[in-house]
C-alpha positions in Angstrom: 0.0 0.0 0.0 1.2 3.5 -0.7 0.9 7.0 0.9 -0.4 9.1 -2.0 -0.2 12.5 -0.4 -0.2 14.5 2.9 -2.5 17.5 3.3 -2.2 20.3 5.9 -4.3 23.0 7.4 -3.9 25.5 10.2 -6.0 28.1 11.9 -5.3 31.6 10.6 -3.9 32.8 13.9 -0.1 32.5 14.2 1.8 34.1 17.1 5.5 34.3 17.9 6.7 32.7 21.1 7.5 36.1 22.7 3.9 37.4 22.1 2.5 34.2 23.6 4.8 34.4 26.6 3.8 38.0 27.2 0.1 37.0 27.3 0.8 34.1 29.7 2.8 36.4 32.0 -0.3 38.7 32.1 -2.6 35.8 33.0 -0.3 34.5 35.7 1.1 37.7 37.1 -1.0 37.4 40.2 -1.2 33.6 40.4 2.0 32.8 42.2 3.9 31.7 39.1 7.6 32.5 39.1 7.6 34.4 35.8 11.4 34.1 35.4 10.9 30.3 35.5 8.1 30.4 33.0 10.4 32.4 30.6 13.2 29.8 31.1 11.0 26.8 30.5 9.6 28.4 27.3 13.1 29.1 26.0 14.2 25.6 26.6 11.5 24.1 24.3 13.0 25.9 21.3 9.7 26.8 19.7 9.6 30.0 17.7 5.9 30.4 17.2 2.6 28.5 17.0 -0.8 28.5 15.3 -3.8 28.9 17.7 -7.4 27.9 17.2 -8.6 31.3 18.2 -7.4 34.9 18.3 -5.3 35.4 21.4 -7.7 37.8 23.0 -10.6 35.3 22.8 -9.1 32.8 25.2 -10.1 34.9 28.2 -13.7 34.3 27.2 -13.4 30.5 27.7 -14.5 30.0 31.2 -15.7 26.3 31.1 -14.8 23.0 29.6 -18.0 23.2 27.5 -17.1 26.5 26.0 -13.6 25.3 25.1 -15.0 22.1 23.6 -17.6 23.9 21.5 -14.8 26.0 20.1 -12.9 22.8 19.4 -15.8 21.3 17.4 -16.2 24.4 15.4 -12.5 25.0 14.5 -11.7 21.3 14.1 -14.3 21.0 11.4 -12.8 23.9 9.5 -9.2 22.8 9.6 -10.1 19.1 9.3 -12.1 19.7 6.1 -9.3 21.9 4.6 -6.6 19.3 5.4 -8.6 16.4 3.8 -9.3 18.5 0.7 -5.7 19.4 0.4 -4.6 15.8 0.7 -7.0 14.6 -2.0 -6.0 17.4 -4.4 -2.3 16.6 -3.9 -3.1 12.9 -4.5 -5.1 13.5 -7.6 -7.8 11.3 -6.2 -11.5 12.2 -6.1 -13.2 12.4 -2.7 -15.8 10.1 -4.1 -13.3 7.2 -4.2 -12.8 7.2 -0.4 -13.5 3.8 1.3 -12.2 4.2 4.8 -11.7 7.1 7.2 -9.5 6.9 10.3 -9.7 10.0 12.5 -7.6 10.7 15.5 -7.5 13.4 18.2 -6.8 13.9 21.9 -7.8 17.5 22.3 -11.6 17.5 22.0 -14.7 15.4 22.3 -17.7 15.1 19.9 -20.5 12.7 19.3 -21.2 12.3 16.4 -17.4 12.3 16.0 -15.6 14.7 13.8 -15.2 12.3 11.0 -19.0 11.9 10.8 -19.4 15.7 10.7 -16.8 15.8 7.9 -18.6 13.2 5.9 -21.4 15.8 5.4 -19.0 18.7 4.8 -16.9 16.8 2.3 -19.7 14.9 0.6 -18.0 11.6 1.2 -19.7 8.4 0.0 -22.2 6.8 2.5 -20.3 3.5 2.2 -17.2 4.9 3.9 -16.1 2.9 7.0 -15.3 5.3 9.8 -12.9 4.7 12.7 -12.6 7.5 15.2 -9.8 7.2 17.7 -9.2 9.1 20.9 -6.5 9.0 23.6 -3.4 8.1 21.6 -1.8 11.5 22.0 1.5 12.1 20.2 1.5 8.5 18.9 -1.9 9.0 17.2 -0.8 10.2 13.8 1.4 7.1 13.3 -1.3 4.9 14.7 -3.9 6.3 12.3 -1.6 5.6 9.4 -1.0 2.0 10.6 -4.7 1.4 11.2 -5.5 2.7 7.7 -2.8 0.4 6.3 -4.4 -2.5 8.2 -7.7 -1.8 6.4 -6.0 -1.5 3.0 -4.1 -4.8 3.6 -7.5 -6.5 3.4 -8.9 -4.1 0.7 -6.1 -3.7 -1.8 -8.2 -1.8 -4.3 -9.3 0.7 -1.8 -8.6 4.3 -0.7 -8.2 5.4 2.9 -8.0 8.7 4.8 -6.0 9.2 8.0 -6.8 12.5 9.6 -5.4 14.1 12.7 -6.8 17.3 14.2 -5.3 18.7 17.3 -6.2 22.1 18.9 -3.9 21.9 22.0 -4.4 25.6 22.9 -8.0 24.9 23.8 -6.9 22.5 26.6 -4.7 25.0 28.5 -5.5 25.1 32.2 -5.1 28.7 33.5 -5.2 27.6 37.2 -2.7 24.7 36.8 0.7 25.9 38.1 2.5 22.6 37.6 5.7 22.4 35.7 4.1 20.1 33.2 1.4 22.7 32.4 4.0 25.5 32.2 6.0 23.5 29.7 2.9 22.6 27.8 1.9 26.3 27.4 5.2 26.9 25.6 5.3 23.7 23.6 2.0 22.7 22.0 0.3 24.2 19.0 -2.7 23.7 16.8 -3.2 22.2 13.3 -4.4 19.3 11.1 -2.8 16.8 8.8 -4.5 14.3 6.5 -3.0 11.4 4.5 -4.5 9.7 1.5 -3.4 6.0 1.3 -3.9 3.7 -1.7 -4.2 -0.1 -1.4 -1.6 -2.2 -3.3 -3.8 -2.8 -6.4 -5.0 0.8 -6.5 -1.4 2.1 -6.1 -0.2 -0.1 -8.9 -2.9 1.1 -11.3 -2.0 4.7 -10.4 1.7 4.1 -11.0 1.0 2.5 -14.4 -1.1 5.4 -15.4 1.6 7.9 -14.3 4.3 6.0 -16.3 2.1 5.9 -19.4 1.3 9.6 -19.2 4.6 11.0 -18.1 7.0 8.3 -19.3 8.7 8.6 -15.8 9.3 6.4 -12.8 6.0 6.8 -10.8 7.9 5.8 -7.6 9.4 9.3 -7.6 5.9 10.8 -7.2 3.7 10.8 -4.1 4.8 9.2 -0.9 6.3 6.0 0.2 4.9 2.5 0.4 4.1 1.1 3.9 5.8 -2.3 4.1 5.1 -3.2 7.8 3.8 -1.7 11.1 4.4 -2.5 14.7 2.8 -1.3 18.0 4.7 -1.5 21.3 3.0 -1.1 24.6 5.0 -0.6 27.8 3.2 -2.3 30.8 2.4 -0.2 33.9 3.4 3.1 32.3 0.1 4.9 32.0 1.2 7.5 34.6 3.9 8.9 32.3 1.6 10.9 29.9 -2.0 11.7 29.4 -4.9 13.8 30.7 -6.5 14.2 34.1 -10.1 14.9 33.0 -12.4 16.9 35.2 -15.1 19.6 35.0 -12.3 22.0 34.1 -11.3 20.0 31.0 -8.0 18.3 30.2 -5.2 18.8 32.7 -1.9 17.5 31.2 0.2 14.7 32.8 3.7 14.9 31.4 6.5 12.9 33.2 10.1 14.1 33.0 11.0 10.4 32.5 9.8 10.3 28.9 13.2 11.0 27.3 14.7 8.3 29.6 12.1 5.8 28.4 13.0 6.6 24.8 16.7 6.1 25.6 16.0 2.8 27.3 13.5 1.2 25.0 13.4 2.7 21.5 16.6 1.1 20.1 15.6 -2.4 21.1 12.0 -1.8 19.8 13.2 -0.6 16.5 15.8 -3.4 16.1 13.2 -6.0 16.9 10.8 -4.5 14.4 13.4 -4.4 11.7 14.7 -7.9 12.5 11.2 -9.3 11.8 11.6 -7.9 8.3 15.1 -9.2 7.9 16.6 -5.8 8.3 18.9 -3.8 10.7 19.3 -0.1 11.5 22.0 0.1 8.8 19.4 -0.6 6.2 17.4 2.5 7.1 18.2 5.6 5.0 15.7 8.1 6.5 13.7 8.7 9.7 10.4 10.5 10.1 10.0 11.2 13.8 7.4 13.0 15.9 8.9 16.3 17.3 7.9 15.7 20.9 10.3 18.3 22.2 14.0 19.0 22.4 14.8 16.4 25.1 12.7 13.8 23.3 14.4 14.4 19.9 17.8 14.3 21.6 16.9 11.0 23.2 15.7 9.5 19.9 19.0 10.6 18.2 21.0 9.0 21.0 19.0 5.8 21.2 19.2 5.2 17.4 22.7 6.6 17.0 21.6 9.1 14.4 23.9 11.6 13.0 23.3 15.4 13.2 20.7 16.4 10.7 18.9 13.1 10.2 16.0 14.4 12.2 16.4 17.9 10.8 12.8 18.2 9.5 11.4 17.2 12.9 13.6 19.9 14.6 12.4 22.5 12.0 8.8 21.5 12.6 9.2 22.0 16.3 10.8 25.4 15.8 8.2 26.7 13.4 4.9 25.3 14.9 5.6 23.5 18.2 4.3 20.1 19.0 0.9 19.5 17.5 0.4 16.1 19.2 -0.8 13.4 16.8 -0.7 15.8 13.8 3.1 16.6 14.0 4.5 13.3 12.7 2.2 13.5 9.7 3.4 17.1 9.0 7.0 15.9 9.2 6.1 13.1 6.8 4.6 15.7 4.4 7.8 17.9 4.7 9.9 14.8 3.9 7.9 14.2 0.7 8.0 17.8 -0.4 11.4 19.0 0.8 13.8 16.1 1.4 12.5 13.1 -0.4 14.8 10.1 0.1 16.2 8.2 -2.9 13.7 5.9 -4.8 13.7 2.4 -3.3 15.4 3.4 -0.1 13.9 2.3 3.3 12.7 4.6 6.1 11.1 4.4 9.5 8.3 6.6 10.8 7.9 6.6 14.6 6.0 8.3 17.4 5.6 7.7 21.1 2.6 8.6 23.2 0.3 7.8 26.2 0.0 4.3 27.2 3.0 4.5 27.3 3.5 3.2 23.7 5.5 3.4 20.5 4.1 3.2 16.9 6.5 2.2 14.1 6.0 2.0 10.3 8.5 0.7 7.8 8.5 2.7 4.6 9.9 2.3 1.1 10.4 5.4 -0.9 
């Protein structure tokens, strides 16, 4: 099966990190927050700016979880629709060909789920099999890709959508003075990413048509093939990352041990995954990694013995837009396709870690 294209969409409100920090200092000036510490924590995450779901001045008007969630439903539909349309346009595939729709988020709640609401906005066929996922956090984008690939493994003539929409700014807790929340207010941003995937038979037909029309190697177009996937769950680790959900909304749980877990576990997880495919790390030419934060990216580089620059696009995504939870790894995948496409036929790994605690791994062939 093949990744045909990655689409992107963001709210129209982008703010530099200094402007965001100034607003947070105003909010917390009387709340007992050591403002010099806030500034230090925000500098350490190395984020230059972020997209926000709402204009900065409107966040003061969100007094309840319900108000924040209503805003999530409204904006998520807008950016989700735009991302899916962008992906199908890039793929050159009509929306009417969609067969399956995997949707993932961890920043808002809706029933009917967002994918159902987008069925109407996008005019998708009534036959589409929908799979909404919640709670996978930063691993969700990779998991959505893997679950869409699972579907296409059994439906090789099909077309699947994997969509992530994350509006992290709508989860911010103004009364939470924990270090985890102070870090989160400087790290997480908002956006959406959508991927169009083609089953093996559909991908082969598309490549034959491209070769016939352009007299070129169709493997140089679109995205990579997905050769294999693997999920890894770490027992008794649910306390490391997630939400504490109350009438106030989503309060972040973010353990400082996460980079340590990456250093301890990721190398063996990747090597086991690759060994099952008769491969080793030496066979991997490119890495698409979720930009969880500077310490996480450094831990991944150390665990996998990556040279400087191999995660360059992940670092750049972090600097430009922050961590957008499940959407970020898909955005890095899109940047890899558009800006730094690996050589045809070379192998790559896409990876992300998230609540559970867990890792999602995909083996790619470009």
